[in-house]
C-alpha positions as CSV (number, residue, x, y, z in Angstrom):
1,M,-40.5,35.3,7.3
2,A,-42.8,34.1,4.5
3,D,-45.9,35.5,6.3
4,C,-44.4,39.0,6.3
5,N,-43.5,39.2,2.6
6,H,-46.5,41.1,1.5
7,C,-45.8,43.8,4.1
8,T,-45.2,47.4,2.5
9,H,-43.0,50.3,3.4
10,E,-44.7,52.3,6.0
11,R,-43.7,51.4,9.5
12,A,-43.3,52.8,12.9
13,L,-40.0,51.9,15.0
14,S,-39.3,52.0,18.6
15,V,-35.8,51.0,19.6
16,E,-35.2,50.1,23.2
17,D,-35.0,46.5,24.5
18,D,-38.1,45.7,22.5
19,V,-38.5,46.8,18.9
20,T,-41.9,47.2,17.2
21,V,-42.4,47.6,13.6
22,A,-45.9,48.3,11.9
23,F,-46.4,47.5,8.3
24,Y,-49.5,48.4,6.3
25,K,-50.7,45.9,3.9
26,D,-52.1,46.7,0.5
27,D,-54.4,43.9,-0.6
28,S,-54.3,45.1,-4.3
29,H,-51.2,46.1,-6.2
30,D,-53.2,46.8,-9.4
31,K,-53.0,50.3,-10.8
32,N,-56.7,50.8,-10.8
33,S,-57.0,49.4,-7.2
34,A,-59.6,50.8,-4.6
35,Y,-56.8,52.5,-2.8
36,D,-56.2,55.0,-5.5
37,R,-59.8,55.7,-5.8
38,Q,-60.5,56.2,-2.1
39,E,-61.4,59.8,-0.7
40,P,-58.6,62.0,0.8
41,G,-58.3,61.7,4.6
42,T,-59.4,58.1,4.7
43,N,-57.2,55.2,5.3
44,D,-58.6,51.7,5.3
45,R,-55.2,49.9,5.2
46,A,-55.0,47.5,8.1
47,P,-51.5,47.6,10.0
48,E,-49.6,44.5,10.3
49,R,-47.2,44.8,13.1
50,I,-44.0,42.8,14.0
51,H,-42.8,42.8,17.6
52,L,-39.1,42.0,17.9
53,R,-37.8,41.1,21.4
54,S,-34.4,40.9,22.5
55,K,-34.9,37.2,23.6
56,G,-35.0,36.4,20.0
57,R,-38.7,36.0,19.7
58,A,-40.9,37.7,17.2
59,S,-44.5,37.8,16.4
60,C,-46.2,39.3,13.3
61,E,-49.8,40.1,13.8
62,Y,-52.5,41.5,11.6
63,D,-55.0,43.8,13.1
64,E,-58.4,44.8,11.7
65,E,-58.7,47.7,14.0
66,E,-58.2,51.3,13.0
67,E,-55.1,53.3,12.9
68,D,-55.9,55.1,16.3
69,D,-55.8,51.8,18.1
70,D,-52.6,51.0,16.5
71,D,-51.0,54.3,17.7
72,E,-52.1,53.7,21.3
73,Q,-50.5,50.0,21.1
74,L,-47.4,51.4,19.6
75,E,-47.2,54.1,22.4
76,G,-47.7,51.2,25.0
77,A,-44.9,49.1,23.3
78,R,-42.6,52.2,23.8
79,G,-43.7,52.4,27.5
80,N,-43.0,48.8,28.0
81,S,-39.5,49.2,26.4
82,L,-38.7,52.2,28.6
83,E,-39.7,50.2,31.7
84,S,-37.5,47.5,30.9
85,S,-34.6,49.9,30.0
86,G,-32.9,49.0,33.3
87,E,-32.1,45.5,32.0
88,E,-29.0,44.6,30.0
89,K,-29.4,45.8,26.5
90,T,-28.6,43.1,23.8
91,S,-28.8,43.1,20.1
92,C,-31.8,41.6,18.7
93,P,-30.9,38.2,16.9
94,P,-32.6,37.1,13.8
95,A,-36.2,36.4,14.4
96,F,-38.9,34.3,13.0
97,C,-42.2,35.7,11.9
98,V,-45.3,34.0,13.0
99,R,-48.9,35.1,13.1
100,N,-49.8,36.0,16.7
101,K,-53.2,34.3,16.6
102,S,-54.6,32.3,19.4
103,P,-53.1,28.9,19.2
104,S,-55.2,26.2,17.6
105,P,-56.2,23.4,19.7
106,E,-54.9,21.1,16.9
107,G,-51.5,22.9,16.5
108,P,-48.6,21.1,18.1
109,E,-47.2,22.9,21.1
110,K,-44.1,21.7,22.7
111,P,-45.1,21.0,26.5
112,N,-43.2,22.7,29.2
113,R,-40.6,20.8,30.9
114,C,-41.2,20.1,34.4
115,P,-38.6,21.9,36.5
116,G,-36.6,19.4,38.7
117,L,-37.6,16.4,36.7
118,G,-33.9,15.5,35.9
119,L,-33.0,15.8,39.5
120,F,-36.0,13.7,40.5
121,Y,-34.7,11.0,38.0
122,A,-31.2,11.2,39.3
123,F,-32.5,10.9,43.0
124,L,-34.4,7.7,42.0
125,S,-31.3,6.4,40.5
126,T,-29.3,7.1,43.5
127,V,-31.7,5.4,45.6
128,F,-31.9,2.2,43.5
129,F,-28.2,1.8,43.4
130,S,-27.8,2.3,47.2
131,I,-30.5,-0.4,47.9
132,I,-28.4,-2.7,45.6
133,T,-25.3,-2.4,47.7
134,L,-27.5,-2.9,50.8
135,L,-28.9,-6.1,49.2
136,V,-25.4,-7.4,48.3
137,K,-24.3,-6.8,51.9
138,T,-27.3,-8.8,53.3
139,I,-26.8,-11.9,51.0
140,E,-24.4,-14.4,52.9
141,G,-22.7,-17.5,51.4
142,I,-22.5,-16.3,47.8
143,H,-19.5,-14.7,46.3
144,A,-19.6,-11.2,44.9
145,I,-18.6,-12.5,41.3
146,E,-21.6,-14.9,41.4
147,I,-23.9,-12.2,42.5
148,S,-22.5,-10.0,39.6
149,A,-23.1,-13.0,37.0
150,I,-26.8,-13.4,38.2
151,R,-27.3,-9.5,37.9
152,C,-25.7,-9.5,34.3
153,F,-27.8,-12.5,33.2
154,F,-31.1,-10.8,34.2
155,Q,-30.0,-7.7,32.8
156,M,-29.6,-9.3,29.5
157,L,-33.0,-10.8,29.6
158,F,-34.6,-7.3,30.2
159,V,-32.4,-5.3,27.7
160,A,-32.5,-7.8,24.6
161,P,-36.4,-6.9,24.0
162,V,-35.7,-3.3,24.2
163,I,-32.8,-3.5,21.6
164,I,-35.0,-5.5,19.3
165,Y,-37.8,-3.0,19.7
166,H,-35.6,-0.1,18.9
167,K,-33.9,-2.0,16.1
168,T,-30.5,-0.9,17.0
169,G,-28.7,-4.3,16.5
170,F,-26.9,-6.2,19.2
171,L,-23.3,-5.6,17.9
172,G,-23.4,-1.7,17.3
173,P,-21.4,0.1,14.7
174,R,-18.6,-1.9,13.3
175,D,-16.0,0.8,14.0
176,K,-17.0,1.0,17.6
177,R,-17.2,-2.7,18.7
178,L,-13.7,-2.8,20.2
179,V,-14.4,0.2,22.3
180,L,-17.8,-1.2,23.4
181,M,-16.1,-4.5,24.4
182,L,-13.7,-2.3,26.5
183,R,-16.5,-0.4,28.0
184,G,-18.2,-3.7,29.0
185,F,-15.1,-5.3,30.5
186,L,-14.1,-2.0,32.7
187,G,-17.8,-1.5,33.6
188,S,-18.4,-5.0,34.8
189,N,-15.1,-5.1,36.6
190,A,-16.1,-1.9,38.6
191,M,-19.4,-3.7,39.5
192,I,-17.5,-6.7,40.7
193,L,-15.1,-4.8,42.7
194,L,-17.7,-2.7,44.3
195,F,-19.7,-5.8,45.5
196,Y,-16.5,-7.4,46.6
197,A,-15.6,-4.4,48.6
198,V,-19.1,-4.1,50.1
199,Q,-18.8,-7.8,51.5
200,L,-15.4,-7.2,53.0
201,M,-15.8,-3.8,54.7
202,P,-18.4,-1.5,56.2
203,L,-21.2,-0.7,53.7
204,A,-20.4,3.2,54.1
205,D,-16.8,3.0,53.7
206,A,-17.1,1.0,50.5
207,T,-19.6,3.3,49.1
208,V,-17.6,6.4,49.9
209,I,-14.5,5.1,48.3
210,T,-16.4,4.1,45.1
211,F,-18.0,7.4,45.1
212,S,-14.9,9.2,44.4
213,N,-14.8,8.2,40.7
214,P,-15.8,11.7,39.3
215,V,-12.4,13.1,40.5
216,F,-10.7,10.3,38.6
217,T,-13.0,10.9,35.6
218,S,-11.6,14.5,35.3
219,L,-8.0,13.3,35.4
220,L,-8.5,10.5,33.0
221,A,-10.5,12.8,30.5
222,W,-7.5,15.3,30.8
223,I,-5.0,12.3,29.7
224,F,-7.1,10.6,27.1
225,L,-9.5,13.2,25.7
226,K,-7.2,16.1,26.1
227,E,-9.9,18.0,28.2
228,K,-8.6,20.9,30.3
229,C,-7.1,20.3,33.7
230,T,-6.9,23.0,36.2
231,I,-5.3,23.5,39.4
232,W,-8.8,22.6,41.2
233,D,-8.7,19.2,39.7
234,C,-5.5,18.6,41.4
235,V,-6.6,19.9,44.7
236,F,-9.8,17.7,44.5
237,T,-7.7,14.6,43.9
238,V,-5.5,15.2,46.9
239,F,-8.8,15.6,48.9
240,T,-10.0,12.3,47.6
241,L,-6.8,10.4,48.4
242,T,-6.7,11.9,51.9
243,G,-10.3,10.6,52.3
244,V,-9.5,7.1,51.1
245,I,-6.5,7.1,53.4
246,L,-8.7,8.2,56.4
247,I,-11.1,5.3,55.7
248,A,-8.4,2.6,55.0
249,R,-6.2,3.8,58.1
250,P,-3.1,1.9,57.0
251,P,-1.0,0.7,60.0
252,F,2.2,2.7,59.2
253,L,0.1,5.9,59.7
254,F,-2.4,4.7,62.3
255,G,-0.7,2.0,64.3
256,E,-1.7,-1.6,64.7
257,N,-4.8,-1.1,66.8
258,V,-7.4,0.1,64.5
259,H,-11.0,0.3,65.6
260,G,-14.3,0.4,63.9
261,I,-13.4,-1.9,61.1
262,E,-15.6,-4.9,60.1
263,G,-13.7,-8.4,60.5
264,D,-9.9,-8.6,60.4
265,Y,-7.8,-5.7,59.1
266,T,-6.7,-7.9,56.1
267,N,-10.0,-8.0,54.6
268,H,-10.5,-4.4,55.4
269,I,-7.4,-3.5,53.3
270,K,-8.6,-6.0,50.6
271,G,-11.9,-4.1,50.5
272,T,-10.2,-0.8,50.3
273,F,-8.3,-1.6,47.4
274,A,-11.2,-3.2,45.7
275,A,-13.4,-0.2,46.2
276,F,-10.5,2.0,44.9
277,G,-10.3,0.0,41.9
278,G,-13.9,-0.1,41.3
279,A,-13.7,3.6,41.3
280,I,-10.9,3.7,38.7
281,G,-12.9,1.2,36.7
282,A,-16.0,3.5,36.7
283,A,-14.0,6.6,35.9
284,C,-12.6,4.8,32.9
285,T,-16.1,3.6,31.8
286,F,-17.4,7.3,32.0
287,V,-14.4,8.4,29.7
288,I,-15.3,5.7,27.1
289,L,-18.9,6.6,27.3
290,R,-18.0,10.3,26.7
291,K,-15.7,9.3,23.8
292,L,-18.5,7.3,22.2
293,G,-21.0,10.1,22.7
294,K,-24.3,9.6,20.8
295,S,-22.8,7.5,18.0
296,V,-24.0,4.2,20.0
297,H,-27.4,3.6,21.4
298,Y,-27.2,3.6,25.2
299,Y,-29.2,0.2,25.4
300,V,-26.3,-1.3,23.1
301,S,-23.6,-0.1,25.6
302,V,-25.8,-1.8,28.5
303,W,-26.0,-4.9,26.4
304,Y,-22.1,-5.2,26.1
305,Y,-21.9,-4.4,29.8
306,A,-24.2,-7.3,30.5
307,V,-22.7,-9.8,28.1
308,I,-19.1,-9.4,28.8
309,G,-19.8,-9.2,32.5
310,L,-21.6,-12.3,32.5
311,I,-18.8,-14.3,30.5
312,E,-16.1,-12.8,32.7
313,C,-17.9,-13.8,36.0
314,I,-18.6,-17.4,34.7
315,I,-15.0,-17.9,33.8
316,T,-13.7,-16.3,37.1
317,V,-16.1,-18.1,39.4
318,S,-15.3,-21.4,37.6
319,V,-11.6,-21.0,38.0
320,L,-12.1,-20.1,41.7
321,G,-14.7,-22.8,42.4
322,E,-17.0,-20.6,44.1
323,W,-20.3,-21.7,42.3
324,K,-22.9,-22.0,45.0
325,I,-26.7,-22.5,44.5
326,P,-28.5,-19.6,46.4
327,F,-30.7,-20.7,49.2
328,C,-34.4,-21.0,48.5
329,G,-36.7,-18.2,49.3
330,R,-35.2,-14.9,50.3
331,D,-31.9,-14.9,48.8
332,R,-33.2,-15.9,45.4
333,W,-35.8,-13.2,45.3
334,L,-33.0,-10.6,46.5
335,L,-30.8,-11.7,43.6
336,M,-33.6,-11.1,41.2
337,L,-34.4,-7.7,42.9
338,I,-30.7,-6.7,42.4
339,A,-30.9,-7.2,38.7
340,I,-34.2,-5.4,38.3
341,L,-33.0,-2.5,40.4
342,G,-29.9,-2.4,38.4
343,I,-31.8,-1.8,35.2
344,A,-34.1,0.8,36.9
345,G,-31.2,2.7,38.3
346,Q,-29.2,2.8,34.9
347,T,-32.5,3.8,33.1
348,F,-33.3,6.7,35.4
349,L,-29.7,7.9,35.4
350,I,-29.8,7.9,31.6
351,K,-33.2,9.9,31.7
352,A,-31.6,12.3,34.2
353,L,-28.8,13.1,31.9
354,Q,-31.1,13.7,29.0
355,V,-33.1,16.5,30.8
356,E,-30.5,17.9,33.1
357,K,-26.8,18.8,33.0
358,A,-24.2,16.5,34.3
359,G,-23.2,18.9,37.2
360,P,-26.5,18.8,39.0
361,V,-26.9,14.9,38.4
362,A,-23.5,14.3,39.9
363,L,-24.4,16.4,43.0
364,M,-27.5,14.4,43.4
365,K,-25.3,11.4,43.6
366,T,-23.8,12.5,47.0
367,V,-27.2,11.3,48.5
368,D,-25.8,7.9,47.8
369,V,-23.1,8.5,50.7
370,V,-25.8,9.7,53.3
371,L,-27.9,6.7,52.5
372,A,-25.0,4.3,52.9
373,F,-24.4,5.6,56.5
374,I,-28.0,5.5,57.3
375,Y,-28.4,1.8,56.1
376,Q,-25.3,1.0,58.0
377,F,-26.6,2.3,61.3
378,I,-30.2,1.0,60.8
379,F,-29.6,-2.6,59.4
380,F,-26.3,-3.5,60.6
381,S,-26.1,-1.5,64.0
382,R,-22.7,-0.2,63.2
383,A,-22.1,3.5,64.0
384,P,-19.5,5.3,61.8
385,T,-16.2,6.2,63.4
386,W,-14.8,9.7,63.3
387,W,-12.1,8.5,60.7
388,S,-14.8,7.4,58.3
389,L,-16.9,10.5,58.5
390,G,-13.8,12.6,58.0
391,G,-12.8,10.5,55.0
392,A,-16.3,10.7,53.7
393,L,-16.4,14.5,54.1
394,C,-13.1,14.8,52.2
395,I,-14.4,12.7,49.2
396,A,-17.8,14.4,49.2
397,V,-16.2,17.8,49.2
398,S,-13.9,16.9,46.3
399,T,-16.5,15.1,44.2
400,S,-19.1,18.1,44.7
401,G,-16.4,20.5,43.8
402,V,-15.8,18.7,40.5
403,A,-19.5,18.7,39.8
404,I,-20.1,22.5,40.8
405,R,-17.1,23.6,38.7
406,K,-18.1,21.7,35.6
407,W,-21.8,23.0,36.1
408,Y,-20.6,26.6,36.4
409,N,-18.3,26.3,33.3
410,S,-21.1,24.7,31.4
411,S,-23.5,27.6,32.4
412,C,-20.9,30.2,31.4
413,R,-20.5,28.8,28.0
414,N,-24.2,28.8,27.5
């Protein structure tokens, strides 16, 4: 309001949705000022007007024109306020006062955000992650844990320069290190279990089961973060479990002759449990990240994920004796591409959450399920069964319901 401190007492007020106040500025406050000596009937004072709008925006402008022009503009402001009287009337919040001059070319102006940019980032992230699962499925002869180790190794190589550039440190805040280690352990386990499930069962089935993690995130947030849990969360959980059962098709419900599975039924069940465990691990990771909030730089979180995942994978593969050198040519390039796409997918997901609400981003992740079915049909010539489609529908509906409900609640609060 510093620009309006020299405004004097005369004003014209129109109270509708918009409020217009006109102040008359006296350039001289001396007793022998020219104002006292001017002839009667003349008024050389230039009005200074403040336009207060119900959206909380205000402008204070100084006009050099005559008072008749001011009266016409004030009448126009009254007309505009009458035209907008059909809108909901709200009290005008405290306003700023800025000179309503043409913006200076050197003046800093905040650029308008491109609408839909956050959803575009989320779409790119979804595409990259879906391509990763496709590549894991095409690589043969290498255990899923070794693939995870290679991805973690290259991820470390890409993230380390970024951490050095941002000067955030590799260890993070002292009081958050145990939580970061837990985040790295659970996140890397979720990745390993997903890759293992993709190798044992149809690509679409593994992707759909892992996609159910938002439902479990809501339940875990209710348990550990004391967030509100409603009846809808319970309904969505039941839908999710129903979808998992339709995809797994246990023999005690569907009999011994189960069609549409990949390989023998034992591997199918192993893949189902691995995908379900991966969904739980991902949900735990999201809860931990929500608990950390912005107290830790996100690249430090990714660093812990890569380092702990690499250590865990090396120990596990060594114990199992599953170390194998990838074949020359295609497989080695695919393994490097998996690491690069993983970093790109995480980066775009972070950017999406920075410029868009979590609800729309989660809804965009449903594209992952569609892409998984498309990849399975095109690259592996495997049409989905009706049981798999039914299970995918149940899980997609429940996950979308969670996202829409949170989006609605967030919009209402704002």
